[in-house]
GULO-894152 format. One record per residue (C-alpha): x, y, z. Coordinates in nm, 3 decimals. Layout:
residues N
<pt east="X" north="Y" up="Z"/>
...
//
This chain:
residues 240
<pt east="-0.002" north="0.029" up="-0.014"/>
<pt east="0.130" north="0.349" up="-0.059"/>
<pt east="0.058" north="0.675" up="0.092"/>
<pt east="0.043" north="0.993" up="-0.124"/>
<pt east="0.089" north="1.367" up="0.116"/>
<pt east="0.141" north="1.650" up="-0.066"/>
<pt east="0.410" north="1.913" up="0.100"/>
<pt east="0.727" north="2.130" up="0.127"/>
<pt east="0.643" north="2.157" up="-0.288"/>
<pt east="0.670" north="1.758" up="-0.308"/>
<pt east="0.423" north="1.485" up="-0.424"/>
<pt east="0.508" north="1.174" up="-0.173"/>
<pt east="0.511" north="0.853" up="-0.253"/>
<pt east="0.557" north="0.641" up="0.021"/>
<pt east="0.492" north="0.286" up="0.008"/>
<pt east="0.452" north="0.118" up="0.362"/>
<pt east="0.879" north="0.000" up="0.439"/>
<pt east="1.019" north="0.142" up="0.137"/>
<pt east="1.400" north="0.099" up="0.034"/>
<pt east="1.513" north="0.384" up="-0.083"/>
<pt east="1.394" north="0.721" up="-0.173"/>
<pt east="1.400" north="0.852" up="-0.552"/>
<pt east="1.418" north="1.256" up="-0.519"/>
<pt east="1.311" north="1.357" up="-0.933"/>
<pt east="1.265" north="1.645" up="-1.034"/>
<pt east="1.117" north="1.704" up="-1.404"/>
<pt east="1.186" north="1.928" up="-1.726"/>
<pt east="1.011" north="2.311" up="-1.754"/>
<pt east="0.693" north="2.316" up="-1.726"/>
<pt east="0.612" north="1.912" up="-1.706"/>
<pt east="0.739" north="1.982" up="-1.323"/>
<pt east="0.452" north="2.196" up="-1.250"/>
<pt east="0.214" north="1.885" up="-1.233"/>
<pt east="0.455" north="1.604" up="-1.188"/>
<pt east="0.186" north="1.346" up="-1.049"/>
<pt east="0.013" north="1.372" up="-1.391"/>
<pt east="0.313" north="1.449" up="-1.681"/>
<pt east="0.537" north="1.219" up="-1.546"/>
<pt east="0.253" north="0.954" up="-1.373"/>
<pt east="0.341" north="0.651" up="-1.534"/>
<pt east="0.695" north="0.693" up="-1.466"/>
<pt east="0.730" north="0.759" up="-1.047"/>
<pt east="0.443" north="0.450" up="-1.094"/>
<pt east="0.691" north="0.239" up="-1.230"/>
<pt east="0.933" north="0.367" up="-0.929"/>
<pt east="0.648" north="0.282" up="-0.624"/>
<pt east="0.611" north="-0.034" up="-0.802"/>
<pt east="1.003" north="-0.145" up="-0.715"/>
<pt east="0.924" north="-0.051" up="-0.405"/>
<pt east="1.093" north="0.316" up="-0.376"/>
<pt east="0.944" north="0.606" up="-0.162"/>
<pt east="0.915" north="0.907" up="-0.457"/>
<pt east="0.942" north="1.238" up="-0.364"/>
<pt east="0.882" north="1.405" up="-0.709"/>
<pt east="0.908" north="1.833" up="-0.673"/>
<pt east="0.688" north="2.063" up="-0.794"/>
<pt east="0.832" north="2.412" up="-0.937"/>
<pt east="0.779" north="2.704" up="-1.185"/>
<pt east="1.030" north="2.773" up="-1.441"/>
<pt east="1.237" north="3.092" up="-1.345"/>
<pt east="1.542" north="3.284" up="-1.504"/>
<pt east="1.718" north="3.206" up="-1.152"/>
<pt east="1.785" north="2.846" up="-1.150"/>
<pt east="2.002" north="2.874" up="-0.889"/>
<pt east="1.711" north="2.954" up="-0.609"/>
<pt east="1.494" north="2.681" up="-0.763"/>
<pt east="1.775" north="2.413" up="-0.683"/>
<pt east="1.859" north="2.574" up="-0.352"/>
<pt east="1.455" north="2.558" up="-0.262"/>
<pt east="1.465" north="2.183" up="-0.350"/>
<pt east="1.697" north="2.051" up="-0.237"/>
<pt east="1.596" north="2.210" up="0.145"/>
<pt east="1.239" north="2.119" up="0.038"/>
<pt east="1.368" north="1.717" up="-0.035"/>
<pt east="1.591" north="1.722" up="0.298"/>
<pt east="1.181" north="1.809" up="0.497"/>
<pt east="1.048" north="1.526" up="0.288"/>
<pt east="1.297" north="1.266" up="0.410"/>
<pt east="1.304" north="1.374" up="0.737"/>
<pt east="0.957" north="1.387" up="0.734"/>
<pt east="0.963" north="1.007" up="0.589"/>
<pt east="1.220" north="0.880" up="0.851"/>
<pt east="0.989" north="1.006" up="1.136"/>
<pt east="0.679" north="0.813" up="0.989"/>
<pt east="0.906" north="0.452" up="0.937"/>
<pt east="1.106" north="0.506" up="1.162"/>
<pt east="1.472" north="0.491" up="1.017"/>
<pt east="1.678" north="0.692" up="0.756"/>
<pt east="1.701" north="0.541" up="0.437"/>
<pt east="1.904" north="0.676" up="0.170"/>
<pt east="1.797" north="0.866" up="-0.171"/>
<pt east="1.868" north="0.855" up="-0.526"/>
<pt east="1.873" north="1.184" up="-0.729"/>
<pt east="1.670" north="1.182" up="-1.047"/>
<pt east="1.652" north="1.477" up="-1.323"/>
<pt east="1.461" north="1.533" up="-1.666"/>
<pt east="1.562" north="1.750" up="-1.893"/>
<pt east="1.663" north="2.120" up="-1.663"/>
<pt east="1.606" north="1.917" up="-1.334"/>
<pt east="1.962" north="1.741" up="-1.453"/>
<pt east="2.067" north="2.059" up="-1.415"/>
<pt east="1.934" north="2.170" up="-1.082"/>
<pt east="2.023" north="1.848" up="-0.917"/>
<pt east="2.402" north="1.935" up="-1.042"/>
<pt east="2.370" north="2.274" up="-0.889"/>
<pt east="2.235" north="2.150" up="-0.559"/>
<pt east="2.386" north="2.343" up="-0.262"/>
<pt east="2.601" north="1.994" up="-0.102"/>
<pt east="2.714" north="1.965" up="-0.426"/>
<pt east="2.569" north="1.567" up="-0.437"/>
<pt east="2.747" north="1.450" up="-0.148"/>
<pt east="2.432" north="1.399" up="0.036"/>
<pt east="2.246" north="1.109" up="-0.201"/>
<pt east="2.446" north="0.754" up="-0.298"/>
<pt east="2.367" north="0.834" up="-0.690"/>
<pt east="2.241" north="1.101" up="-0.970"/>
<pt east="2.087" north="0.966" up="-1.272"/>
<pt east="2.055" north="1.191" up="-1.536"/>
<pt east="1.778" north="1.181" up="-1.859"/>
<pt east="1.826" north="1.440" up="-2.122"/>
<pt east="2.012" north="1.690" up="-1.993"/>
<pt east="1.964" north="2.032" up="-2.110"/>
<pt east="2.082" north="2.306" up="-2.059"/>
<pt east="2.071" north="2.547" up="-2.320"/>
<pt east="2.069" north="2.915" up="-2.297"/>
<pt east="1.772" north="3.122" up="-2.232"/>
<pt east="1.733" north="3.298" up="-2.596"/>
<pt east="1.797" north="2.968" up="-2.729"/>
<pt east="1.529" north="2.811" up="-2.483"/>
<pt east="1.284" north="3.096" up="-2.483"/>
<pt east="1.292" north="3.196" up="-2.878"/>
<pt east="1.086" north="3.440" up="-2.832"/>
<pt east="1.314" north="3.629" up="-2.568"/>
<pt east="1.587" north="3.671" up="-2.816"/>
<pt east="1.315" north="3.908" up="-3.035"/>
<pt east="1.227" north="4.095" up="-2.777"/>
<pt east="1.549" north="4.143" up="-2.603"/>
<pt east="1.724" north="4.220" up="-2.956"/>
<pt east="1.408" north="4.489" up="-3.033"/>
<pt east="1.380" north="4.625" up="-2.656"/>
<pt east="1.762" north="4.595" up="-2.639"/>
<pt east="1.811" north="4.413" up="-2.296"/>
<pt east="1.991" north="4.101" up="-2.201"/>
<pt east="1.862" north="3.801" up="-1.957"/>
<pt east="2.014" north="3.459" up="-1.921"/>
<pt east="1.966" north="3.174" up="-1.658"/>
<pt east="2.168" north="3.183" up="-1.410"/>
<pt east="2.394" north="2.989" up="-1.382"/>
<pt east="2.468" north="3.092" up="-1.699"/>
<pt east="2.516" north="2.733" up="-1.958"/>
<pt east="2.903" north="2.758" up="-1.926"/>
<pt east="2.881" north="2.905" up="-1.559"/>
<pt east="2.662" north="2.511" up="-1.487"/>
<pt east="2.894" north="2.327" up="-1.640"/>
<pt east="3.201" north="2.483" up="-1.481"/>
<pt east="3.059" north="2.453" up="-1.135"/>
<pt east="3.001" north="2.046" up="-1.235"/>
<pt east="3.348" north="2.058" up="-1.237"/>
<pt east="3.497" north="2.232" up="-0.953"/>
<pt east="3.211" north="2.157" up="-0.732"/>
<pt east="2.980" north="1.812" up="-0.794"/>
<pt east="3.056" north="1.575" up="-0.584"/>
<pt east="2.931" north="1.276" up="-0.727"/>
<pt east="3.095" north="1.026" up="-0.882"/>
<pt east="2.841" north="0.792" up="-0.946"/>
<pt east="2.621" north="0.883" up="-1.198"/>
<pt east="2.435" north="0.760" up="-1.492"/>
<pt east="2.379" north="0.955" up="-1.802"/>
<pt east="2.097" north="0.862" up="-2.032"/>
<pt east="1.980" north="0.982" up="-2.409"/>
<pt east="1.758" north="0.914" up="-2.649"/>
<pt east="1.867" north="0.880" up="-3.016"/>
<pt east="1.603" north="1.123" up="-3.146"/>
<pt east="1.714" north="1.438" up="-2.863"/>
<pt east="1.740" north="1.727" up="-3.018"/>
<pt east="1.721" north="1.938" up="-2.730"/>
<pt east="1.981" north="1.687" up="-2.508"/>
<pt east="2.300" north="1.806" up="-2.451"/>
<pt east="2.429" north="1.473" up="-2.212"/>
<pt east="2.739" north="1.485" up="-2.424"/>
<pt east="2.866" north="1.800" up="-2.286"/>
<pt east="2.735" north="1.711" up="-1.930"/>
<pt east="2.986" north="1.366" up="-1.944"/>
<pt east="3.297" north="1.568" up="-2.058"/>
<pt east="3.256" north="1.790" up="-1.755"/>
<pt east="3.191" north="1.460" up="-1.535"/>
<pt east="3.494" north="1.283" up="-1.687"/>
<pt east="3.713" north="1.648" up="-1.647"/>
<pt east="3.727" north="1.514" up="-1.242"/>
<pt east="3.932" north="1.268" up="-1.075"/>
<pt east="3.779" north="0.965" up="-1.007"/>
<pt east="3.474" north="0.959" up="-1.180"/>
<pt east="3.262" north="0.716" up="-1.216"/>
<pt east="2.986" north="0.839" up="-1.463"/>
<pt east="2.846" north="0.606" up="-1.671"/>
<pt east="2.635" north="0.700" up="-2.040"/>
<pt east="2.380" north="0.500" up="-2.211"/>
<pt east="2.159" north="0.559" up="-2.531"/>
<pt east="1.774" north="0.436" up="-2.577"/>
<pt east="1.589" north="0.461" up="-2.870"/>
<pt east="1.305" north="0.771" up="-2.784"/>
<pt east="1.274" north="1.140" up="-2.788"/>
<pt east="1.354" north="1.422" up="-2.539"/>
<pt east="1.022" north="1.436" up="-2.367"/>
<pt east="0.943" north="1.029" up="-2.378"/>
<pt east="0.920" north="0.984" up="-2.022"/>
<pt east="0.681" north="1.269" up="-2.026"/>
<pt east="0.327" north="1.285" up="-2.057"/>
<pt east="0.179" north="0.913" up="-2.009"/>
<pt east="0.031" north="1.037" up="-1.701"/>
<pt east="-0.148" north="1.335" up="-1.941"/>
<pt east="-0.242" north="1.127" up="-2.264"/>
<pt east="-0.397" north="0.801" up="-2.004"/>
<pt east="-0.572" north="1.078" up="-1.770"/>
<pt east="-0.723" north="1.229" up="-2.062"/>
<pt east="-0.771" north="0.973" up="-2.367"/>
<pt east="-0.711" north="0.624" up="-2.143"/>
<pt east="-0.475" north="0.344" up="-2.210"/>
<pt east="-0.540" north="0.319" up="-2.590"/>
<pt east="-0.403" north="0.672" up="-2.637"/>
<pt east="-0.026" north="0.512" up="-2.477"/>
<pt east="0.221" north="0.368" up="-2.728"/>
<pt east="0.401" north="0.050" up="-2.710"/>
<pt east="0.792" north="0.221" up="-2.699"/>
<pt east="0.691" north="0.465" up="-2.402"/>
<pt east="0.607" north="0.200" up="-2.237"/>
<pt east="0.827" north="0.019" up="-2.286"/>
<pt east="1.096" north="0.245" up="-2.256"/>
<pt east="0.986" north="0.369" up="-1.924"/>
<pt east="0.986" north="0.037" up="-1.767"/>
<pt east="1.373" north="-0.012" up="-1.979"/>
<pt east="1.465" north="0.332" up="-1.750"/>
<pt east="1.352" north="0.186" up="-1.411"/>
<pt east="1.523" north="-0.164" up="-1.468"/>
<pt east="1.758" north="0.100" up="-1.536"/>
<pt east="1.739" north="0.213" up="-1.248"/>
<pt east="1.740" north="-0.069" up="-0.999"/>
<pt east="2.043" north="-0.243" up="-1.124"/>
<pt east="2.231" north="0.047" up="-1.135"/>
<pt east="2.240" north="0.103" up="-0.726"/>
//
């Protein structure tokens, strides 16, 4: 039986005796309702007896501020779960798209988790992520960029990110993916154990299944999406 609770900006799914905690941050806009947009992916993890804390946030330019807030909220949720089950259990961090960046720039540098799993890492500039912004900035003569910027983000990862065990997943038809740059930055560190894997699919293949299924029923979903989510959840279990 799974107990669901919404607290500290997280959708918390707590099996009665979870073996580990999954701290999940989704991509921009998709993460505003993770219990719906990532429903099947979350369910696949719960079925393997993981507690899942899925973070809810609204996109903004200051990514560092979101990362700090998420880190604090995850910490509070871990404490709540520990109090409920009577013991502390380790956590695994998983990010999708922008969610990967938010985990990677967390204040603890990845120290307080066993492993990080990146799915479709995205680190584009604001003008590339938001095409209209580029036109407006040129017309109104102002500059606006995410903080930290893409280049600064990779520098932070190289210099301050301390988690050695990272699994990076990318898809063969994903034009938004920048996993190769992330892997290069991680590998530049000493004693890095990061590994990468390529699967068949697109940038949002682990998302939207919950939305489609909720609106149209099981028939609206496709086998590739179902099988890919199952494959990723199996990879997660095998890697930890």
